[in-house]
N, C-alpha and C positions, 0 to 999 in steps of 0.2 A: 331792492335794486337788481337790475339786470346786469350791471357792469360794475367792476371794481375800478372806480375812476382814478385813484392814486396809482394803482398798478398800471393802468392804461397810459397815464401821463409819463411814468418812469420809462416804460417800454418805448413810448413815442420819442422821448428825449434821447435815450440811448440809441435807438435806431437812426434818428436823424444825425446824431454825432458820428455814427459809423459810416454814414454816406459821405461825410465831409472829408474823412481821411484818418490815417493811423495816428498822426501826431495829436489831433484833437481828441481822439478816442483814448489815447493813453493819458492825456491830461484829465479827462473826465474820470477815468478809472482811478487815477491818483487821488482826485478829490473825494470820490466815493469811499475809497479805502481809508482816507483820513477821517471822514465822517464816522465810519464804522468803528475805528479804533477809539475815537473821541467818545462815542456812545458807550463803549465797553469801559473806558476809564471813568466816565461819569457814574456808571452803574457801580463800579467797584468803590469809588469814593463815597457814594451814598450808602452802600450796603455794609461796608466794614464796621461802622459804629454800631450797627444792629446785630452783628454776628455774635453768636453764643460760643465762645471758644472752649467752654467746658465739654462740648460735644466732640471736640477734636482729639480726645484721648482714646486710646485703644482702637486704632484703625483696623487691626488684624486680630480679632479675639480668638479665632480658631487656628491660628498659625498657618504655615505654608500648606499643610494638609487641607485646610479649608479652601485655600486659593485654588489648589489643584482640583479638588472635588467640584467647586463651583464652576471652574473653567470647563471641566469635562462635561458637566451637566448642560452648560450652555451650548457647547459644541454639538453634543448629541441631540439636543433639542432642535438646534438649527438644521442639522443633517436630517432629522426626522421630518422636518417640514419640506425638505427638498424633494 
């Protein structure tokens, strides 16, 4: 394909709603936010029964020294890319 048709349709609908006015745009925004939150809730409901809660023990095996070391490493790696 040359074009992403679902993305084109979504952009066309949002663009046309923006031309009609702010009130309709806010309604569309509210509907889209509701759909997004509903998708997240459905994902959580489906995923929780398959979660392995044994993996949730020992979130911090190296203590706070490990957190500081990891943070410093990430910051220095990011600054090194700058």
